A tleap script that builds the chain and sets N, CA, C and O, in Angstrom:
source leaprc.protein.ff14SB
mol = sequence {
  NMET ALA THR PRO GLU GLY SER ILE VAL SER
  VAL LEU ILE ALA ASP ASP ASP PRO LEU VAL
  ARG ARG VAL LEU ARG MET ALA LEU GLU SER
  GLN GLY TYR GLU VAL LEU GLU ALA GLY ASP
  ALA HIE GLU VAL ILE ALA GLN ALA GLN HIE
  ARG HIE ASP LEU VAL VAL LEU ASP ILE ASN
  MET PRO GLY GLY THR VAL HIE ASP THR LEU
  GLY GLY LEU ARG GLU LEU HIE PRO GLU LEU
  PRO ILE LEU VAL LEU SER GLY GLU ALA THR
  PRO PRO VAL ASP LEU PRO ALA THR HIE ALA
  ASP TYR ALA ARG LYS PRO ILE GLU LEU ASP
  ASP LEU LEU THR ARG VAL ARG ARG LEU LEU
  GLU GLY SER VAL ALA SER PRO CPRO
}
set mol.1.N position { -47.940 185.900 -14.920 }
set mol.1.CA position { -47.018 186.226 -15.758 }
set mol.1.C position { -47.651 187.019 -17.024 }
set mol.1.O position { -48.396 186.351 -17.740 }
set mol.2.N position { -47.448 188.274 -17.348 }
set mol.2.CA position { -48.139 189.218 -18.142 }
set mol.2.C position { -46.513 189.485 -18.977 }
set mol.2.O position { -45.325 189.427 -18.661 }
set mol.3.N position { -47.624 189.916 -20.644 }
set mol.3.CA position { -47.185 190.410 -21.431 }
set mol.3.C position { -46.238 191.847 -21.605 }
set mol.3.O position { -46.469 192.362 -20.511 }
set mol.4.N position { -45.538 192.571 -22.144 }
set mol.4.CA position { -44.962 193.867 -21.877 }
set mol.4.C position { -46.430 194.647 -22.643 }
set mol.4.O position { -45.958 195.512 -23.381 }
set mol.5.N position { -47.683 194.673 -22.733 }
set mol.5.CA position { -48.704 195.110 -23.158 }
set mol.5.C position { -49.750 194.683 -21.992 }
set mol.5.O position { -50.909 194.711 -22.406 }
set mol.6.N position { -49.623 194.305 -20.673 }
set mol.6.CA position { -50.003 193.781 -19.354 }
set mol.6.C position { -51.005 193.111 -19.533 }
set mol.6.O position { -51.979 193.225 -18.788 }
set mol.7.N position { -50.971 192.180 -20.670 }
set mol.7.CA position { -52.189 190.813 -20.865 }
set mol.7.C position { -51.284 189.631 -20.058 }
set mol.7.O position { -50.083 189.579 -19.790 }
set mol.8.N position { -52.486 188.640 -19.774 }
set mol.8.CA position { -51.731 187.547 -19.029 }
set mol.8.C position { -51.342 186.670 -20.118 }
set mol.8.O position { -52.032 186.387 -21.097 }
set mol.9.N position { -49.876 186.167 -19.786 }
set mol.9.CA position { -50.017 185.305 -20.753 }
set mol.9.C position { -50.377 183.709 -20.650 }
set mol.9.O position { -50.302 182.905 -19.721 }
set mol.10.N position { -50.915 183.581 -22.378 }
set mol.10.CA position { -51.685 182.435 -22.188 }
set mol.10.C position { -51.246 181.049 -22.906 }
set mol.10.O position { -51.177 180.898 -24.126 }
set mol.11.N position { -50.939 179.985 -21.851 }
set mol.11.CA position { -50.034 178.961 -22.655 }
set mol.11.C position { -50.964 177.625 -23.105 }
set mol.11.O position { -52.015 177.443 -22.492 }
set mol.12.N position { -50.658 176.899 -23.942 }
set mol.12.CA position { -51.816 175.634 -24.172 }
set mol.12.C position { -50.803 174.394 -24.176 }
set mol.12.O position { -49.828 174.287 -24.921 }
set mol.13.N position { -51.211 173.491 -23.218 }
set mol.13.CA position { -50.771 172.588 -23.018 }
set mol.13.C position { -51.420 171.484 -23.799 }
set mol.13.O position { -52.630 171.410 -23.581 }
set mol.14.N position { -50.940 170.591 -24.662 }
set mol.14.CA position { -51.532 169.420 -25.683 }
set mol.14.C position { -50.495 168.404 -25.108 }
set mol.14.O position { -49.265 168.455 -25.144 }
set mol.15.N position { -51.283 167.516 -24.596 }
set mol.15.CA position { -51.104 166.396 -24.501 }
set mol.15.C position { -51.778 165.217 -23.944 }
set mol.15.O position { -52.301 165.480 -22.861 }
set mol.16.N position { -51.978 163.689 -24.430 }
set mol.16.CA position { -52.916 163.078 -24.209 }
set mol.16.C position { -52.870 162.287 -22.474 }
set mol.16.O position { -53.579 161.440 -21.931 }
set mol.17.N position { -52.012 162.847 -22.161 }
set mol.17.CA position { -52.047 161.985 -20.718 }
set mol.17.C position { -52.603 163.309 -19.830 }
set mol.17.O position { -52.070 164.419 -19.854 }
set mol.18.N position { -53.650 162.987 -19.136 }
set mol.18.CA position { -54.512 164.227 -18.403 }
set mol.18.C position { -53.322 164.262 -16.975 }
set mol.18.O position { -53.339 165.346 -16.392 }
set mol.19.N position { -52.607 163.503 -16.551 }
set mol.19.CA position { -51.502 163.258 -15.591 }
set mol.19.C position { -50.795 164.375 -16.121 }
set mol.19.O position { -50.963 165.452 -15.549 }
set mol.20.N position { -50.124 164.329 -16.992 }
set mol.20.CA position { -48.907 164.944 -17.431 }
set mol.20.C position { -49.151 166.657 -17.385 }
set mol.20.O position { -48.555 167.571 -16.815 }
set mol.21.N position { -50.484 166.582 -18.399 }
set mol.21.CA position { -51.191 168.326 -18.240 }
set mol.21.C position { -51.356 168.708 -17.269 }
set mol.21.O position { -51.578 169.906 -17.097 }
set mol.22.N position { -51.304 167.743 -16.172 }
set mol.22.CA position { -52.186 168.698 -14.395 }
set mol.22.C position { -50.694 168.983 -13.814 }
set mol.22.O position { -50.408 170.071 -13.313 }
set mol.23.N position { -49.888 168.049 -13.911 }
set mol.23.CA position { -48.720 168.770 -13.375 }
set mol.23.C position { -47.787 169.858 -13.765 }
set mol.23.O position { -47.317 170.758 -13.069 }
set mol.24.N position { -47.562 169.503 -15.425 }
set mol.24.CA position { -47.488 171.017 -16.236 }
set mol.24.C position { -48.289 172.372 -16.226 }
set mol.24.O position { -47.950 173.532 -16.461 }
set mol.25.N position { -49.465 171.793 -15.870 }
set mol.25.CA position { -50.648 172.884 -15.990 }
set mol.25.C position { -49.610 173.423 -13.778 }
set mol.25.O position { -48.852 174.357 -13.514 }
set mol.26.N position { -49.822 172.988 -13.415 }
set mol.26.CA position { -49.541 173.527 -12.230 }
set mol.26.C position { -48.146 174.102 -11.952 }
set mol.26.O position { -47.843 174.759 -10.956 }
set mol.27.N position { -47.356 173.773 -12.945 }
set mol.27.CA position { -46.005 174.501 -12.775 }
set mol.27.C position { -45.962 175.580 -13.221 }
set mol.27.O position { -45.353 176.540 -12.749 }
set mol.28.N position { -46.947 175.525 -14.691 }
set mol.28.CA position { -47.045 177.076 -15.128 }
set mol.28.C position { -48.057 177.771 -14.584 }
set mol.28.O position { -47.987 178.981 -14.797 }
set mol.29.N position { -49.140 177.336 -13.837 }
set mol.29.CA position { -49.892 178.579 -13.114 }
set mol.29.C position { -49.031 179.362 -11.657 }
set mol.29.O position { -49.146 180.540 -11.318 }
set mol.30.N position { -48.220 178.343 -11.015 }
set mol.30.CA position { -47.844 178.395 -10.162 }
set mol.30.C position { -46.755 179.850 -10.615 }
set mol.30.O position { -46.666 180.671 -9.702 }
set mol.31.N position { -45.797 180.266 -12.180 }
set mol.31.CA position { -45.761 181.193 -12.130 }
set mol.31.C position { -46.289 182.255 -12.846 }
set mol.31.O position { -45.698 183.270 -13.214 }
set mol.32.N position { -47.825 181.843 -13.072 }
set mol.32.CA position { -48.527 182.790 -13.256 }
set mol.32.C position { -49.212 182.999 -14.891 }
set mol.32.O position { -49.844 183.906 -15.431 }
set mol.33.N position { -48.778 181.819 -15.274 }
set mol.33.CA position { -49.256 181.833 -16.902 }
set mol.33.C position { -50.796 181.153 -16.882 }
set mol.33.O position { -50.911 180.033 -16.384 }
set mol.34.N position { -51.697 181.676 -17.297 }
set mol.34.CA position { -52.960 181.285 -17.778 }
set mol.34.C position { -52.545 180.107 -18.286 }
set mol.34.O position { -51.599 180.051 -19.072 }
set mol.35.N position { -53.348 178.838 -17.804 }
set mol.35.CA position { -53.128 177.530 -18.914 }
set mol.35.C position { -54.591 177.307 -19.713 }
set mol.35.O position { -55.674 177.868 -19.549 }
set mol.36.N position { -54.154 176.219 -20.676 }
set mol.36.CA position { -55.106 176.214 -21.370 }
set mol.36.C position { -54.855 174.359 -21.876 }
set mol.36.O position { -53.795 173.954 -22.352 }
set mol.37.N position { -55.938 173.575 -21.657 }
set mol.37.CA position { -55.296 172.000 -22.208 }
set mol.37.C position { -56.418 171.787 -23.482 }
set mol.37.O position { -57.577 172.067 -23.790 }
set mol.38.N position { -55.103 171.025 -24.027 }
set mol.38.CA position { -55.749 169.690 -25.337 }
set mol.38.C position { -55.273 168.519 -25.136 }
set mol.38.O position { -54.065 168.343 -24.976 }
set mol.39.N position { -56.314 167.369 -25.110 }
set mol.39.CA position { -56.150 166.155 -25.359 }
set mol.39.C position { -55.417 165.342 -26.377 }
set mol.39.O position { -54.454 164.594 -26.206 }
set mol.40.N position { -56.172 165.687 -27.645 }
set mol.40.CA position { -55.709 165.538 -29.174 }
set mol.40.C position { -55.391 166.528 -30.134 }
set mol.40.O position { -55.535 167.731 -29.913 }
set mol.41.N position { -54.996 166.094 -31.107 }
set mol.41.CA position { -54.621 166.685 -32.218 }
set mol.41.C position { -55.611 167.956 -32.267 }
set mol.41.O position { -55.328 169.145 -32.122 }
set mol.42.N position { -56.782 167.384 -32.499 }
set mol.42.CA position { -57.837 168.326 -32.946 }
set mol.42.C position { -58.352 169.063 -31.883 }
set mol.42.O position { -58.738 170.227 -31.993 }
set mol.43.N position { -58.363 168.518 -31.023 }
set mol.43.CA position { -58.393 169.885 -29.447 }
set mol.43.C position { -57.087 171.197 -29.830 }
set mol.43.O position { -57.363 172.384 -29.658 }
set mol.44.N position { -56.027 170.858 -30.229 }
set mol.44.CA position { -55.134 171.889 -30.474 }
set mol.44.C position { -55.445 172.503 -31.237 }
set mol.44.O position { -55.612 173.671 -30.885 }
set mol.45.N position { -55.740 172.174 -32.785 }
set mol.45.CA position { -55.818 173.539 -33.380 }
set mol.45.C position { -57.422 174.098 -33.354 }
set mol.45.O position { -57.823 175.079 -33.980 }
set mol.46.N position { -58.375 173.080 -32.323 }
set mol.46.CA position { -59.730 174.200 -32.320 }
set mol.46.C position { -59.106 175.470 -31.259 }
set mol.46.O position { -59.301 176.673 -31.435 }
set mol.47.N position { -58.158 174.729 -29.904 }
set mol.47.CA position { -58.172 175.749 -29.039 }
set mol.47.C position { -57.082 176.806 -29.887 }
set mol.47.O position { -57.220 178.026 -29.797 }
set mol.48.N position { -55.988 176.179 -30.716 }
set mol.48.CA position { -55.297 177.621 -31.451 }
set mol.48.C position { -56.201 178.681 -32.508 }
set mol.48.O position { -55.668 179.558 -33.188 }
set mol.49.N position { -57.126 178.499 -32.491 }
set mol.49.CA position { -58.270 179.465 -32.665 }
set mol.49.C position { -58.253 180.637 -32.085 }
set mol.49.O position { -58.375 181.716 -32.665 }
set mol.50.N position { -58.086 180.448 -30.811 }
set mol.50.CA position { -58.090 181.452 -30.027 }
set mol.50.C position { -56.484 181.978 -29.784 }
set mol.50.O position { -55.568 181.401 -30.369 }
set mol.51.N position { -56.224 183.148 -28.850 }
set mol.51.CA position { -55.125 183.859 -29.194 }
set mol.51.C position { -54.142 182.707 -27.935 }
set mol.51.O position { -54.644 182.256 -26.905 }
set mol.52.N position { -53.169 182.537 -28.248 }
set mol.52.CA position { -52.607 181.334 -26.794 }
set mol.52.C position { -50.755 182.506 -27.210 }
set mol.52.O position { -50.590 183.153 -28.245 }
set mol.53.N position { -50.066 182.435 -26.431 }
set mol.53.CA position { -48.801 182.832 -26.262 }
set mol.53.C position { -47.323 182.168 -26.546 }
set mol.53.O position { -46.192 182.622 -26.715 }
set mol.54.N position { -48.017 180.637 -26.505 }
set mol.54.CA position { -47.275 179.595 -26.387 }
set mol.54.C position { -47.900 178.295 -26.496 }
set mol.54.O position { -48.957 178.003 -25.938 }
set mol.55.N position { -47.101 177.389 -27.357 }
set mol.55.CA position { -48.104 175.880 -27.110 }
set mol.55.C position { -46.548 174.771 -26.383 }
set mol.55.O position { -45.348 175.007 -26.529 }
set mol.56.N position { -46.911 174.129 -25.970 }
set mol.56.CA position { -46.501 172.693 -25.075 }
set mol.56.C position { -47.092 171.798 -25.765 }
set mol.56.O position { -48.309 171.662 -25.637 }
set mol.57.N position { -46.359 170.990 -26.648 }
set mol.57.CA position { -47.003 169.779 -27.708 }
set mol.57.C position { -46.198 168.914 -27.569 }
set mol.57.O position { -44.987 168.942 -27.791 }
set mol.58.N position { -47.116 167.749 -27.031 }
set mol.58.CA position { -46.609 166.136 -27.038 }
set mol.58.C position { -46.680 165.700 -28.352 }
set mol.58.O position { -47.724 165.693 -29.005 }
set mol.59.N position { -45.402 165.270 -28.829 }
set mol.59.CA position { -45.306 164.989 -30.007 }
set mol.59.C position { -46.313 163.802 -30.621 }
set mol.59.O position { -46.662 163.784 -31.801 }
set mol.60.N position { -46.808 162.599 -29.406 }
set mol.60.CA position { -47.140 161.784 -30.272 }
set mol.60.C position { -48.849 162.207 -29.527 }
set mol.60.O position { -49.024 162.580 -28.368 }
set mol.61.N position { -49.788 162.035 -30.444 }
set mol.61.CA position { -51.089 162.639 -29.406 }
set mol.61.C position { -51.823 161.953 -30.601 }
set mol.61.O position { -51.357 161.865 -31.736 }
set mol.62.N position { -53.108 161.449 -30.167 }
set mol.62.CA position { -54.088 160.670 -30.856 }
set mol.62.C position { -54.865 161.862 -31.903 }
set mol.62.O position { -54.896 163.024 -31.498 }
set mol.63.N position { -55.372 161.581 -33.010 }
set mol.63.CA position { -55.930 162.168 -33.924 }
set mol.63.C position { -55.290 162.753 -35.093 }
set mol.63.O position { -55.994 163.440 -35.834 }
set mol.64.N position { -53.962 162.571 -35.390 }
set mol.64.CA position { -52.816 163.649 -36.219 }
set mol.64.C position { -51.693 163.221 -35.784 }
set mol.64.O position { -51.681 162.777 -34.636 }
set mol.65.N position { -50.460 163.230 -36.555 }
set mol.65.CA position { -49.370 163.398 -36.283 }
set mol.65.C position { -48.956 164.740 -36.202 }
set mol.65.O position { -49.518 165.727 -36.676 }
set mol.66.N position { -47.558 164.649 -35.331 }
set mol.66.CA position { -46.879 166.161 -35.042 }
set mol.66.C position { -46.969 166.664 -36.377 }
set mol.66.O position { -47.718 167.611 -36.614 }
set mol.67.N position { -46.423 166.239 -37.091 }
set mol.67.CA position { -46.029 167.685 -38.271 }
set mol.67.C position { -47.491 168.260 -38.775 }
set mol.67.O position { -47.615 169.471 -38.956 }
set mol.68.N position { -48.498 167.438 -38.977 }
set mol.68.CA position { -49.833 167.526 -39.394 }
set mol.68.C position { -50.420 168.756 -37.688 }
set mol.68.O position { -51.187 169.680 -37.956 }
set mol.69.N position { -50.155 168.655 -36.806 }
set mol.69.CA position { -50.403 169.652 -35.882 }
set mol.69.C position { -49.309 170.539 -35.883 }
set mol.69.O position { -49.631 171.553 -35.264 }
set mol.70.N position { -48.355 170.588 -36.234 }
set mol.70.CA position { -47.390 171.488 -36.594 }
set mol.70.C position { -47.928 172.583 -37.269 }
set mol.70.O position { -48.103 173.774 -37.011 }
set mol.71.N position { -48.213 171.584 -38.521 }
set mol.71.CA position { -48.591 172.423 -39.836 }
set mol.71.C position { -49.765 173.348 -39.781 }
set mol.71.O position { -49.835 174.471 -40.281 }
set mol.72.N position { -50.754 172.652 -39.039 }
set mol.72.CA position { -52.002 173.452 -38.851 }
set mol.72.C position { -51.690 175.132 -37.546 }
set mol.72.O position { -52.103 176.291 -37.582 }
set mol.73.N position { -50.784 174.363 -36.582 }
set mol.73.CA position { -50.376 175.543 -35.728 }
set mol.73.C position { -49.715 176.714 -36.562 }
set mol.73.O position { -49.814 177.891 -36.217 }
set mol.74.N position { -49.250 176.426 -37.330 }
set mol.74.CA position { -47.798 177.235 -38.450 }
set mol.74.C position { -48.692 178.314 -39.067 }
set mol.74.O position { -48.734 179.538 -38.938 }
set mol.75.N position { -49.637 177.111 -40.034 }
set mol.75.CA position { -50.834 178.145 -40.732 }
set mol.75.C position { -51.523 178.968 -40.073 }
set mol.75.O position { -51.444 180.111 -40.524 }
set mol.76.N position { -52.271 178.830 -39.044 }
set mol.76.CA position { -52.695 179.794 -37.964 }
set mol.76.C position { -52.235 181.045 -37.405 }
set mol.76.O position { -52.649 182.197 -37.531 }
set mol.77.N position { -50.841 180.308 -36.461 }
set mol.77.CA position { -50.125 181.621 -35.903 }
set mol.77.C position { -48.573 181.255 -36.982 }
set mol.77.O position { -48.016 180.239 -36.567 }
set mol.78.N position { -48.055 181.714 -37.870 }
set mol.78.CA position { -46.636 181.205 -38.043 }
set mol.78.C position { -45.399 181.751 -37.068 }
set mol.78.O position { -44.314 181.178 -37.171 }
set mol.79.N position { -45.529 182.731 -36.226 }
set mol.79.CA position { -44.586 182.865 -35.559 }
set mol.79.C position { -44.966 182.133 -33.663 }
set mol.79.O position { -44.143 182.313 -32.766 }
set mol.80.N position { -45.937 181.572 -33.484 }
set mol.80.CA position { -46.363 180.790 -32.586 }
set mol.80.C position { -44.847 180.048 -31.601 }
set mol.80.O position { -44.072 179.351 -32.256 }
set mol.81.N position { -44.635 180.209 -30.503 }
set mol.81.CA position { -43.724 179.575 -29.792 }
set mol.81.C position { -44.199 178.313 -29.352 }
set mol.81.O position { -45.241 178.202 -28.706 }
set mol.82.N position { -43.602 177.523 -29.618 }
set mol.82.CA position { -44.116 176.214 -29.613 }
set mol.82.C position { -42.768 175.039 -28.885 }
set mol.82.O position { -41.771 174.693 -29.520 }
set mol.83.N position { -42.958 174.781 -28.039 }
set mol.83.CA position { -42.359 173.364 -27.240 }
set mol.83.C position { -42.386 172.009 -27.153 }
set mol.83.O position { -43.091 171.536 -26.262 }
set mol.84.N position { -41.768 171.246 -27.888 }
set mol.84.CA position { -42.389 169.869 -28.327 }
set mol.84.C position { -41.299 169.070 -27.347 }
set mol.84.O position { -40.070 169.122 -27.308 }
set mol.85.N position { -42.056 168.478 -26.743 }
set mol.85.CA position { -41.833 167.096 -25.921 }
set mol.85.C position { -42.257 165.783 -26.249 }
set mol.85.O position { -43.270 165.266 -26.719 }
set mol.86.N position { -41.021 165.375 -25.800 }
set mol.86.CA position { -41.408 163.460 -26.270 }
set mol.86.C position { -40.341 162.878 -25.784 }
set mol.86.O position { -39.361 163.512 -25.393 }
set mol.87.N position { -40.466 161.273 -25.763 }
set mol.87.CA position { -39.655 160.478 -25.124 }
set mol.87.C position { -38.452 159.888 -25.995 }
set mol.87.O position { -37.569 159.089 -25.680 }
set mol.88.N position { -38.723 160.573 -27.240 }
set mol.88.CA position { -37.284 160.497 -28.052 }
set mol.88.C position { -35.993 161.022 -27.826 }
set mol.88.O position { -35.884 162.195 -27.468 }
set mol.89.N position { -35.236 160.476 -27.950 }
set mol.89.CA position { -33.374 161.523 -27.498 }
set mol.89.C position { -33.608 161.970 -28.445 }
set mol.89.O position { -34.453 162.606 -27.814 }
set mol.90.N position { -33.778 162.484 -29.917 }
set mol.90.CA position { -33.171 163.476 -30.916 }
set mol.90.C position { -34.861 164.041 -31.253 }
set mol.90.O position { -35.894 163.438 -30.960 }
set mol.91.N position { -34.785 164.859 -31.681 }
set mol.91.CA position { -36.328 165.966 -32.349 }
set mol.91.C position { -35.957 165.295 -33.662 }
set mol.91.O position { -34.947 164.692 -34.026 }
set mol.92.N position { -37.438 165.686 -34.421 }
set mol.92.CA position { -37.576 165.111 -35.532 }
set mol.92.C position { -36.842 166.162 -36.516 }
set mol.92.O position { -36.710 167.367 -36.300 }
set mol.93.N position { -36.502 165.615 -37.372 }
set mol.93.CA position { -35.668 166.087 -38.537 }
set mol.93.C position { -36.054 167.370 -39.007 }
set mol.93.O position { -35.268 168.306 -39.158 }
set mol.94.N position { -37.781 167.418 -39.333 }
set mol.94.CA position { -38.074 168.545 -39.825 }
set mol.94.C position { -38.576 169.584 -38.622 }
set mol.94.O position { -39.454 170.353 -39.013 }
set mol.95.N position { -38.258 169.713 -37.506 }
set mol.95.CA position { -38.768 170.710 -36.626 }
set mol.95.C position { -38.563 172.001 -37.012 }
set mol.95.O position { -37.378 172.121 -37.321 }
set mol.96.N position { -39.171 173.039 -37.142 }
set mol.96.CA position { -38.938 174.453 -37.147 }
set mol.96.C position { -37.550 174.676 -36.371 }
set mol.96.O position { -37.205 174.240 -35.272 }
set mol.97.N position { -36.788 175.577 -37.383 }
set mol.97.CA position { -35.337 175.714 -36.515 }
set mol.97.C position { -35.915 177.168 -35.868 }
set mol.97.O position { -34.937 177.613 -35.268 }
set mol.98.N position { -36.830 177.948 -35.730 }
set mol.98.CA position { -37.662 178.964 -35.413 }
set mol.98.C position { -38.653 178.818 -34.823 }
set mol.98.O position { -39.529 178.134 -35.351 }
set mol.99.N position { -38.873 179.385 -33.554 }
set mol.99.CA position { -39.436 179.401 -32.834 }
set mol.99.C position { -40.202 178.180 -32.129 }
set mol.99.O position { -41.412 178.067 -31.935 }
set mol.100.N position { -39.174 177.308 -31.801 }
set mol.100.CA position { -39.842 176.283 -31.441 }
set mol.100.C position { -38.183 175.445 -30.944 }
set mol.100.O position { -37.078 175.476 -31.485 }
set mol.101.N position { -38.598 174.875 -29.913 }
set mol.101.CA position { -37.937 173.967 -29.416 }
set mol.101.C position { -38.195 172.663 -28.729 }
set mol.101.O position { -39.331 172.417 -28.325 }
set mol.102.N position { -37.505 172.062 -28.617 }
set mol.102.CA position { -37.222 170.265 -28.274 }
set mol.102.C position { -36.646 169.807 -26.783 }
set mol.102.O position { -35.487 169.934 -26.389 }
set mol.103.N position { -37.665 169.294 -26.129 }
set mol.103.CA position { -37.243 168.594 -25.154 }
set mol.103.C position { -37.718 167.247 -24.711 }
set mol.103.O position { -38.946 167.194 -24.787 }
set mol.104.N position { -37.196 166.177 -24.289 }
set mol.104.CA position { -37.039 164.884 -23.631 }
set mol.104.C position { -38.054 164.624 -22.256 }
set mol.104.O position { -37.959 165.216 -21.180 }
set mol.105.N position { -38.793 163.835 -22.528 }
set mol.105.CA position { -40.256 163.652 -21.491 }
set mol.105.C position { -39.110 162.197 -20.672 }
set mol.105.O position { -38.226 161.468 -21.123 }
set mol.106.N position { -39.799 162.372 -19.234 }
set mol.106.CA position { -40.243 163.583 -18.586 }
set mol.106.C position { -39.229 164.672 -18.854 }
set mol.106.O position { -38.131 164.346 -19.304 }
set mol.107.N position { -39.483 165.812 -18.636 }
set mol.107.CA position { -38.914 167.169 -18.292 }
set mol.107.C position { -38.973 167.522 -16.754 }
set mol.107.O position { -40.004 167.521 -16.082 }
set mol.108.N position { -37.447 167.884 -16.208 }
set mol.108.CA position { -37.530 168.374 -15.021 }
set mol.108.C position { -38.741 170.233 -15.335 }
set mol.108.O position { -38.935 171.080 -16.206 }
set mol.109.N position { -39.107 169.945 -14.162 }
set mol.109.CA position { -40.046 171.582 -14.325 }
set mol.109.C position { -39.192 172.474 -14.296 }
set mol.109.O position { -39.661 173.545 -14.682 }
set mol.110.N position { -37.869 172.531 -13.938 }
set mol.110.CA position { -37.453 173.874 -14.125 }
set mol.110.C position { -36.482 174.198 -15.548 }
set mol.110.O position { -35.936 175.151 -16.102 }
set mol.111.N position { -36.606 173.235 -15.660 }
set mol.111.CA position { -35.978 172.661 -17.545 }
set mol.111.C position { -37.467 173.280 -18.275 }
set mol.111.O position { -37.225 174.228 -19.023 }
set mol.112.N position { -38.537 173.014 -18.210 }
set mol.112.CA position { -39.166 173.064 -18.331 }
set mol.112.C position { -39.548 174.996 -17.988 }
set mol.112.O position { -39.725 175.703 -18.980 }
set mol.113.N position { -39.598 175.382 -17.138 }
set mol.113.CA position { -39.977 176.820 -16.957 }
set mol.113.C position { -39.361 177.620 -17.792 }
set mol.113.O position { -39.791 178.620 -18.368 }
set mol.114.N position { -37.814 176.876 -17.841 }
set mol.114.CA position { -36.349 178.074 -18.835 }
set mol.114.C position { -36.639 178.309 -20.007 }
set mol.114.O position { -36.402 179.299 -20.699 }
set mol.115.N position { -37.311 177.112 -20.289 }
set mol.115.CA position { -37.695 176.618 -22.029 }
set mol.115.C position { -38.959 177.475 -22.186 }
set mol.115.O position { -38.956 178.358 -23.044 }
set mol.116.N position { -40.235 177.236 -21.275 }
set mol.116.CA position { -41.090 178.540 -21.690 }
set mol.116.C position { -40.654 179.993 -21.752 }
set mol.116.O position { -41.100 180.713 -22.645 }
set mol.117.N position { -39.786 180.469 -20.829 }
set mol.117.CA position { -39.086 181.615 -20.576 }
set mol.117.C position { -38.514 182.061 -21.985 }
set mol.117.O position { -38.804 183.074 -22.621 }
set mol.118.N position { -37.761 181.199 -22.262 }
set mol.118.CA position { -37.226 181.469 -23.581 }
set mol.118.C position { -37.314 181.680 -24.663 }
set mol.118.O position { -36.847 182.445 -25.506 }
set mol.119.N position { -38.242 180.605 -24.547 }
set mol.119.CA position { -39.498 180.892 -26.257 }
set mol.119.C position { -40.363 182.162 -26.289 }
set mol.119.O position { -40.479 182.806 -27.332 }
set mol.120.N position { -41.041 182.564 -25.016 }
set mol.120.CA position { -41.703 183.660 -24.835 }
set mol.120.C position { -40.738 184.856 -24.976 }
set mol.120.O position { -41.397 185.806 -25.399 }
set mol.121.N position { -39.336 185.226 -24.779 }
set mol.121.CA position { -38.462 185.969 -24.771 }
set mol.121.C position { -37.888 185.926 -26.411 }
set mol.121.O position { -37.429 186.987 -26.834 }
set mol.122.N position { -37.900 184.966 -27.161 }
set mol.122.CA position { -37.530 184.878 -28.343 }
set mol.122.C position { -35.975 184.486 -28.606 }
set mol.122.O position { -35.312 184.878 -29.567 }
set mol.123.N position { -35.454 183.495 -27.392 }
set mol.123.CA position { -34.117 182.748 -27.750 }
set mol.123.C position { -34.120 181.713 -27.272 }
set mol.123.O position { -33.714 181.377 -26.159 }
set mol.124.N position { -34.837 180.784 -28.523 }
set mol.124.CA position { -34.136 179.117 -27.648 }
set mol.124.C position { -32.624 178.982 -28.595 }
set mol.124.O position { -31.848 179.672 -29.257 }
set mol.125.N position { -32.831 177.669 -28.157 }
set mol.125.CA position { -31.290 177.580 -28.121 }
set mol.125.C position { -31.493 176.504 -28.725 }
set mol.125.O position { -32.579 175.956 -28.541 }
set mol.126.N position { -30.620 175.957 -29.521 }
set mol.126.CA position { -30.655 175.026 -30.775 }
set mol.126.C position { -31.148 173.304 -29.864 }
set mol.126.O position { -30.469 172.872 -28.933 }
set mol.127.N position { -32.116 172.745 -30.273 }
set mol.127.CA position { -32.598 171.642 -29.911 }
set mol.127.C position { -31.419 170.643 -29.665 }
set mol.127.O position { -30.614 170.534 -30.590 }
set mol.128.N position { -31.180 169.778 -28.351 }
set mol.128.CA position { -30.009 168.904 -28.347 }
set mol.128.C position { -29.700 168.001 -29.398 }
set mol.128.O position { -28.695 167.293 -29.328 }
savepdb mol mol.pdb
quit
């Protein structure tokens, strides 16, 4: 998938489970996205130093809290779309209302792809 400017859309998958990263990577790459991975909160922030169009972020990862990670991402890129994934039924109360979405794990791959497209287009529905 390419941006309107013609560059490849870059998605950072941040999850401490290598199997989850692999499945999400395969789904996103099948749609033409460039995918990079991070296995802990420190890697997320290190990877975020580079340009990404979207981050898929597991809520519970080693190396920091989701609040620290989200804060670090927002400090670097305030408008960066972020899809937060969690096994919890409800999103964190302080999840940003704009440029973010929340989905429960395990996520259906069609749902993942729909949410990614919505975030990239800037039309995120309210979290459940």
